[in-house]
PAPADREN-865288 format. One record per residue: y, z, x of N, C-alpha, C in turn; residue in three letters. Coordinates in nm, 4 decimals. Atoms other than C-alpha are relative to their C-alpha. Layout:
REM PAPADREN-865288
REC        n.Y        n.Z        n.X       ca.Y       ca.Z       ca.X        c.Y        c.Z        c.X   code
REC          Y          Z          X          Y          Z          X          Y          Z          X    ala
...
END
This chain:
REM PAPADREN-865288
REC        n.Y        n.Z        n.X       ca.Y       ca.Z       ca.X        c.Y        c.Z        c.X   code
REC     0.0423     0.1273    -0.0542     0.7427     0.4741    -1.3108     0.1004    -0.1096    -0.0386    unk
REC    -0.0964     0.1009     0.0440     0.9857     0.2646    -1.5181     0.1320     0.0137     0.0747    unk
REC    -0.1246    -0.0222    -0.0734     1.2847     0.4237    -1.3454    -0.0096    -0.0501     0.1434    unk
REC     0.0174     0.0457    -0.1384     1.1465     0.3557    -0.9997    -0.0005    -0.1522     0.0056    unk
REC     0.0101     0.1460     0.0013     1.0691    -0.0051    -1.0895     0.1356    -0.0675    -0.0183    unk
REC    -0.1310     0.0602     0.0274     1.4253    -0.0702    -1.2111     0.1062     0.0347     0.1020    unk
REC    -0.1046    -0.0498    -0.0878     1.6213     0.1259    -0.9545     0.0093    -0.0844     0.1272    unk
REC    -0.0230     0.0765    -0.1224     1.7752    -0.0593    -0.6595     0.0702     0.0905     0.1003    unk
REC    -0.0523    -0.0901    -0.1021     1.8286     0.1518    -0.3485     0.0683    -0.0789     0.1106    unk
REC    -0.0689     0.0637    -0.1119     2.0717     0.0673    -0.0684    -0.0717     0.0287     0.1310    unk
REC     0.0686    -0.0404    -0.1219     1.8701     0.2515     0.1949    -0.1384    -0.0650     0.0062    unk
REC     0.1260     0.0739    -0.0160     1.5778     0.0455     0.3263    -0.1209     0.0924    -0.0123    unk
REC     0.1168    -0.0886     0.0004     1.3442     0.3404     0.3808    -0.0229     0.0646    -0.1363    unk
REC     0.0155    -0.0562     0.1342     1.4134     0.4971     0.0411    -0.0611    -0.1055    -0.0927    unk
REC     0.0547     0.1089     0.0804     1.3413     0.1587    -0.1168    -0.1497    -0.0166     0.0252    unk
REC     0.1409     0.0164    -0.0334     1.0108     0.1316     0.0679    -0.0852     0.1187    -0.0465    unk
REC     0.0717    -0.1179     0.0509     0.9092     0.4876    -0.0227    -0.0204    -0.0142    -0.1508    unk
REC     0.0104     0.0187     0.1450     0.9817     0.4094    -0.3890    -0.1036    -0.1071    -0.0335    unk
REC     0.0977     0.1064     0.0236     0.7814     0.0860    -0.3725    -0.1418     0.0487     0.0305    unk
REC     0.1316    -0.0548    -0.0324     0.4935     0.2737    -0.2090    -0.0479     0.0922    -0.1116    unk
REC     0.0366    -0.0847     0.1136     0.4991     0.5284    -0.4913    -0.0465    -0.0855    -0.1180    unk
REC     0.0398     0.0909     0.1065     0.4831     0.2429    -0.7423    -0.1364    -0.0624     0.0288    unk
REC     0.1275     0.0585    -0.0413     0.1975     0.0825    -0.5480    -0.1148     0.0958    -0.0332    unk
REC     0.1035    -0.1003     0.0252    -0.0032     0.4035    -0.5713    -0.0206     0.0207    -0.1504    unk
REC     0.0111    -0.0165     0.1449     0.0733     0.4435    -0.9431    -0.0740    -0.1171    -0.0635    unk
REC     0.0651     0.1187     0.0561    -0.0254     0.0869    -1.0259    -0.1489    -0.0021     0.0346    unk
REC     0.1408    -0.0003    -0.0403    -0.3480     0.1199    -0.8286    -0.0795     0.1014    -0.0820    unk
REC     0.0735    -0.1062     0.0691    -0.4492     0.4469    -0.9905    -0.0071    -0.0227    -0.1510    unk
REC     0.0024     0.0312     0.1426    -0.3657     0.3153    -1.3390    -0.0713    -0.1331    -0.0285    unk
REC     0.0695     0.1294     0.0117    -0.5651    -0.0062    -1.2755     0.0910    -0.1106    -0.0528    unk
REC    -0.0978     0.1033     0.0363    -0.2507    -0.2152    -1.3282     0.0031    -0.1041     0.1120    unk
REC     0.0177     0.0865    -0.1158    -0.3712    -0.4852    -1.0914     0.0934    -0.1200     0.0017    unk
REC    -0.0983     0.1094     0.0016    -0.1385    -0.7655    -1.2062     0.1340     0.0485     0.0525    unk
REC    -0.1259    -0.0575    -0.0471     0.1648    -0.5436    -1.1538    -0.0101     0.0345     0.1486    unk
REC     0.0209    -0.0351    -0.1407     0.0177    -0.4237    -0.8236     0.0079    -0.1234     0.0884    unk
REC    -0.0032     0.1245    -0.0779    -0.0333    -0.7799    -0.7007     0.1431    -0.0510     0.0142    unk
REC    -0.1398     0.0420    -0.0038     0.3256    -0.8662    -0.7897     0.0820     0.0888     0.0932    unk
REC    -0.0715    -0.0951    -0.0860     0.4567    -0.5519    -0.6184    -0.0328    -0.0238     0.1469    unk
REC     0.0397     0.0263    -0.1383     0.2588    -0.6258    -0.3026     0.0729    -0.1235     0.0528    unk
REC    -0.0729     0.1208    -0.0403     0.4127    -0.9736    -0.2919     0.1465     0.0276     0.0255    unk
REC    -0.1429    -0.0297    -0.0186     0.7636    -0.8366    -0.3341     0.0220     0.0890     0.1219    unk
REC    -0.0125    -0.0846    -0.1193     0.7043    -0.5715    -0.0665    -0.0112    -0.0836     0.1272    unk
REC     0.0153     0.0869    -0.1176     0.5853    -0.8364     0.1797     0.1282    -0.0797     0.0247    unk
REC    -0.1245     0.0766    -0.0116     0.8945    -1.0457     0.1106     0.1133     0.0897     0.0483    unk
REC    -0.1034    -0.0959    -0.0394     1.1205    -0.7408     0.1434    -0.0108     0.0324     0.1488    unk
REC     0.0200    -0.0313    -0.1423     0.9669    -0.6547     0.4817     0.0368    -0.1176     0.0897    unk
REC    -0.0340     0.1185    -0.0794     1.0107    -1.0115     0.6044     0.1505    -0.0183     0.0116    unk
REC    -0.1460     0.0184     0.0014     1.3783    -1.0139     0.5099     0.0741     0.1035     0.0831    unk
REC    -0.0681    -0.1080    -0.0722     1.4669    -0.6825     0.6711    -0.0406    -0.0038     0.1467    unk
REC     0.0286     0.0176    -0.1429     1.4929    -0.7274     1.0460     0.0051     0.1308     0.0786    unk
REC    -0.0201    -0.1214    -0.0783     1.6057    -0.3828     1.1652    -0.0774     0.1151    -0.0650    unk
REC     0.0819    -0.1051     0.0597     1.3190    -0.1516     1.0759    -0.0855     0.0727     0.1027    unk
REC     0.0795    -0.0655    -0.1032     1.1420    -0.0661     1.3994    -0.1457     0.0151    -0.0402    unk
REC     0.1425    -0.0237     0.0256     0.7971     0.0876     1.3664    -0.0302     0.0168    -0.1490    unk
REC     0.0219    -0.0159     0.1442     0.8469     0.1435     0.9909    -0.0612    -0.1269    -0.0599    unk
REC     0.0521     0.1268     0.0506     0.7740    -0.2244     0.9332    -0.1517    -0.0052     0.0178    unk
REC     0.1448     0.0002    -0.0238     0.4287    -0.1879     1.0916    -0.0721     0.0935    -0.0963    unk
REC     0.0605    -0.0956     0.0915     0.3540     0.1166     0.8779    -0.0157    -0.0610    -0.1393    unk
REC     0.0058     0.0543     0.1356     0.4386    -0.0572     0.5510    -0.0859    -0.1254    -0.0071    unk
REC     0.0930     0.1138    -0.0038     0.2560    -0.3747     0.6537    -0.1439     0.0497    -0.0054    unk
REC     0.1350    -0.0577     0.0035    -0.0517    -0.1594     0.7144    -0.0348     0.0531    -0.1383    unk
REC     0.0235    -0.0495     0.1352    -0.0155     0.0082     0.3748    -0.0368    -0.1157    -0.0921    unk
REC     0.0270     0.1183     0.0825    -0.0025    -0.3332     0.2081    -0.1367    -0.0591     0.0342    unk
REC     0.1250     0.0618    -0.0448    -0.2898    -0.4724     0.4150    -0.1225     0.0783    -0.0484    unk
REC     0.1175    -0.0788     0.0356    -0.5281    -0.1849     0.3468    -0.0117     0.0232    -0.1504    unk
REC     0.0090    -0.0051     0.1462    -0.4388    -0.1620    -0.0211    -0.0659    -0.1279    -0.0503    unk
REC     0.0616     0.1267     0.0387    -0.5279    -0.5310    -0.0540    -0.1490    -0.0011     0.0344    unk
REC     0.1414    -0.0065    -0.0376    -0.8536    -0.4748     0.1352    -0.0782     0.0904    -0.0948    unk
REC     0.0647    -0.0932     0.0904    -0.9335    -0.1822    -0.0910    -0.0268    -0.0664    -0.1351    unk
REC     0.0186     0.0709     0.1258    -0.8900    -0.4073    -0.3948    -0.1171    -0.0979     0.0071    unk
REC     0.1042     0.1018    -0.0168    -1.1370    -0.6601    -0.2530    -0.1381     0.0576     0.0307    unk
REC     0.1272    -0.0582    -0.0399    -1.4081    -0.4180    -0.1431    -0.0920     0.0121    -0.1216    unk
REC     0.0997    -0.0101     0.1070    -1.7256    -0.4280    -0.3515    -0.0337     0.1475    -0.0229    unk
REC     0.0192    -0.1416     0.0330    -1.7639    -0.0941    -0.5288    -0.1433     0.0480     0.0244    unk
REC     0.1412    -0.0358    -0.0189    -2.1423    -0.1003    -0.4903    -0.0440    -0.0063     0.1462    unk
REC     0.0378     0.0206    -0.1401    -2.1416    -0.1850    -0.1172     0.0500     0.1165     0.0858    unk
REC    -0.0381    -0.1210    -0.0744    -2.1370     0.1531     0.0573     0.0271    -0.0297     0.1478    unk
REC    -0.0212     0.0365    -0.1410    -2.1580    -0.0105     0.4003     0.1392    -0.0601     0.0196    unk
REC    -0.1328     0.0618    -0.0066    -1.8460    -0.2175     0.3350     0.1087     0.1068    -0.0177    unk
REC    -0.0957    -0.1090     0.0224    -1.6641     0.0918     0.2045     0.0124     0.0854     0.1261    unk
REC    -0.0013    -0.0815    -0.1221    -1.7632     0.2894     0.5149     0.0733    -0.0719     0.1138    unk
REC    -0.0679     0.0784    -0.1035    -1.6433     0.0095     0.7431     0.1517     0.0017    -0.0219    unk
REC    -0.1430    -0.0036     0.0308    -1.3072     0.0022     0.5649     0.0578     0.1382     0.0293    unk
REC    -0.0452    -0.1358    -0.0326    -1.2789     0.3820     0.5964     0.0237     0.0146     0.1498    unk
REC    -0.0138    -0.0093    -0.1459    -1.3325     0.3537     0.9719     0.1237    -0.0756     0.0475    unk
REC    -0.1203     0.0766    -0.0354    -1.0626     0.0856     0.9964     0.1258     0.0801    -0.0325    unk
REC    -0.1168    -0.0770     0.0436    -0.8176     0.3021     0.8018     0.0214     0.1207     0.0899    unk
REC    -0.0118    -0.1167    -0.0872    -0.8923     0.6057     1.0173     0.0512    -0.0372     0.1388    unk
REC    -0.0364     0.0411    -0.1354    -0.8311     0.4048     1.3355     0.1401    -0.0606     0.0112    unk
REC    -0.1257     0.0740    -0.0084    -0.5131     0.2143     1.2469     0.1201     0.0957     0.0075    unk
REC    -0.1257    -0.0734    -0.0107    -0.1666     0.3414     1.3422     0.1140    -0.0988     0.0081    unk
REC    -0.0331    -0.1125     0.0870     0.0935     0.3835     1.2063    -0.0488    -0.0256    -0.1425    unk
REC     0.0433     0.0094     0.1392    -0.0299     0.4552     0.8531     0.0258     0.1336    -0.0692    unk
REC    -0.0381    -0.1268     0.0625     0.1472     0.7265     0.6562    -0.0815     0.0308    -0.1253    unk
REC     0.0752    -0.0204     0.1243    -0.0676     0.6787     0.3443    -0.1504     0.0052     0.0244    unk
REC     0.1418    -0.0052    -0.0375    -0.4002     0.7261     0.5256    -0.0807     0.0896    -0.0947    unk
REC     0.0734    -0.0938     0.0864    -0.5060     1.0296     0.3161    -0.0200    -0.0588    -0.1397    unk
REC     0.0106     0.0579     0.1335    -0.4337     0.8518    -0.0099    -0.1009    -0.1141    -0.0019    unk
REC     0.0936     0.1131    -0.0066    -0.6203     0.5367     0.0928    -0.1438     0.0487     0.0103    unk
REC     0.1358    -0.0548    -0.0165    -0.9236     0.7375     0.2058    -0.0476     0.0685    -0.1287    unk
REC     0.0360    -0.0653     0.1266    -0.9178     0.9411    -0.1166    -0.0388    -0.1032    -0.1057    unk
REC     0.0337     0.1050     0.0965    -0.9200     0.6208    -0.3218    -0.1353    -0.0620     0.0316    unk
REC     0.1309     0.0539    -0.0378    -1.2154     0.4873    -0.1251    -0.1123     0.0976    -0.0353    unk
REC     0.1006    -0.1007     0.0367    -1.4015     0.8135    -0.1878    -0.0333    -0.0065    -0.1489    unk
REC     0.0221     0.0088     0.1435    -1.3619     0.7508    -0.5611    -0.0851    -0.1208    -0.0391    unk
REC     0.0777     0.1212     0.0318    -1.5382     0.4125    -0.5410    -0.1480     0.0291    -0.0085    unk
END
């Protein structure tokens, strides 16, 4: 995790894959301050990079649904189910399985 956080990749997609791995690690370790900071840096990174095609939409969706997952009330099964349906319907979303697995743990 420390190596990924410090490493600077030249390739845009490798950088985004590494940031997504960090996002998942921070979430699963309940490192919410670090996760919030990472989400902000990912959003800024996506805004700065103009030539990304559909990859930009995918990573924006990952960020959006991770943030929604953080805000969902753990006791509200209806809200969790609604978020699951949104995640299942949205495209592109390469981390769909991971997001759904995290919601199942709530």
